N, C-alpha and C positions, 0 to 999 in steps of 0.2 A: 807744086808751087814752092818756091823758096820765099818765106816770109821776110827774110833779111833783105830782100830786094824792094820791099814795099816801104815807102817813106810818107805815105799819106792814105788816109781812109775817109771815104765820104759815106755819110749815113743820111739818106733823105729824111725830111721831117716825118713823113708817115711811117716809115720803118722805125725810126727813133721813138715815135709815139707807141708803136706796137711793142717794142722792147720794154719800155717803161711801164706800160699798161700791165704787162706780164708781172713785173716786179711789184707793182702796187697791189695787184690782185692778190698775189701771194702774201704780201704784208698784211693785207686786210683780212686774211683768213678765208677767202673765197676760192675753194678748191673745186677742181673739175673731177668728173668720174674717172677713176683709174689713176689718179694723181695722188702722190704722197702728201698727206695733210700736214705739211710743215712749211713755215715761211721761208722757203729756199727757192729761187728762180734760177733755172739752168736751161741752156738751149744752144742751138746751132745757128751760126751765122753763115748765110750764103750769099753769093754775089759773083762778081766778075773782076778780073784783073785787067787793067789797061796800063801797060808799062810799069811804072812804079806806084800806081794808084789802085787801091782796092775799092771797088764800088759795092757797097752792101745794098742788096736789093731785097733780102728776105731774112727774117728771123723766125726760127721754128722752136717752139717750146718743147722741152723734153718732159714727159710726165712720169715715165717709170724709172725709179732709182733702184738698182739691184745691189746697192751697197751692203744691204744686210743678208744677202743670200750667198751661200757658199759657191764657189771659192773667193768671190769678190770681197766678202766680209773680212776674211783673214788677211788678204792682201792689203785692204784699205786700213785695217787695224794696225798692221805693221808700219805703214807709212805715217799714220796719225801718231802713233806712239813715238816714233823717231823724230818727226819734223813738226808736228802741230804745236801752235802757241796756245796756252790755256785761254779759254773763253768762257762765256756764260753757258754756252752749249756744251753738254758732255761729249766726249769723243765718240761715243756710241751713236750720237745723233748728228755727227759731222761727216762730210765727204759725200760725194756723188759719183756714182758709176752708171753710166748710160746703159740701158738694156740694149744688148746687141741686135735684137730683132727690130726694136724701135729705130735704132740708129740706121739699120739697113733700109728701112722704109724712107727715112729722112734723105739718105744718100740717093735713093732711087727717085724720089720726088724732085730733089734739086736737079738731078741729071735730066729728067723729063722736061724740066723748065729751062734747061740750057744753062744751068748755074753750077757752081762748085762750092763745096765747104771751104770757107776761108778762115773760119775759127769757131770758137765756142764762147759762150758767155755764162757768167754767174754772178750773183748779187752778194755783196757784203752789206750787212745791215747793223752790226753790233760794233760801236766804237771801242777801240782799245786805247789805253793810256798812252802807249807808245805809237799809235797809229789812229788819231782821232777821226780822220776822214774815211779810212778804209777804202782808198781808191787805187791801191797798188797790190800786186800780187803778194801773198804770203810766201815764206819759204816752202811750205807744203805745195802751194800752187805751182811754184817754179819746179819742184821735184816732179809733180804730176804732169806738167806740160813739156818737160825736157824731150827733145827729139820727136815732138809731135808734128812739126813742120806746119803748125797752125798759129794764128793769132789767138790770144786769150784776151777777151773783153771783160773788164771788171766794171760792174754797175754798182757804184757806191750809193746806198740808199740809207745811210745813217740819218741823213736829213731828207726824207722823201720829197719834200717841197723843192729842194735844190739838188737833184741827183747829178752825179758825175759819171761820165763814161770815158774810160781810158782803155787803151789796147797795148799789149806787150807781146813781142815775138816769143812763142813758147812759154809765156808766163814769166819772162826774165825781166825784172825790174830795170835792168840796165839797157834794155832794148825796147824802149817805148816807141810807138808809132802814133803820129799825130792823128787825132780824130776830129773830123769836121762834119757839120751838119749843113747840107746845102751850101757848102763852101765857108760857113762861119765857124770860128773856133769854138768848141764846146767843152774843152777839157774835162 
């Protein structure tokens, strides 16, 4: 998939509901077995490509974060030290690295359903002075998304009652792709 060829993303209402349900569950502190007990929502976006339109048909929550297991910890620590903006969450509690075994299962599941990975999603929940909505990728997001050939969906939950979903090619803020729900703009 060449994400630069996508100029519109459609997320049906039921899939959008599932995505936001995941984010709200994590914000509410309702964690599942085997899931990191932190208010962070991460996952995979699956679907189909129709010309220049990406149709999202499935979101799959990721539960296992191997960020604090070697060698992932050291690699993430280097990236965070170099590119992360200070926030209320200490660096040691930031970052997500998908468990390779869990990710293999997701890829297999999507393939069995005739779908493909079109992107990943993660939630931003803490407002920053210079970014009060937190609806765009950070520099760190852009560095981590570089050369992935995936769309990065940012779920802004600073105000959970009015969440925002935006998508960016490889997490690059200059390469935003319009996101619609059932054909309606939902920025």
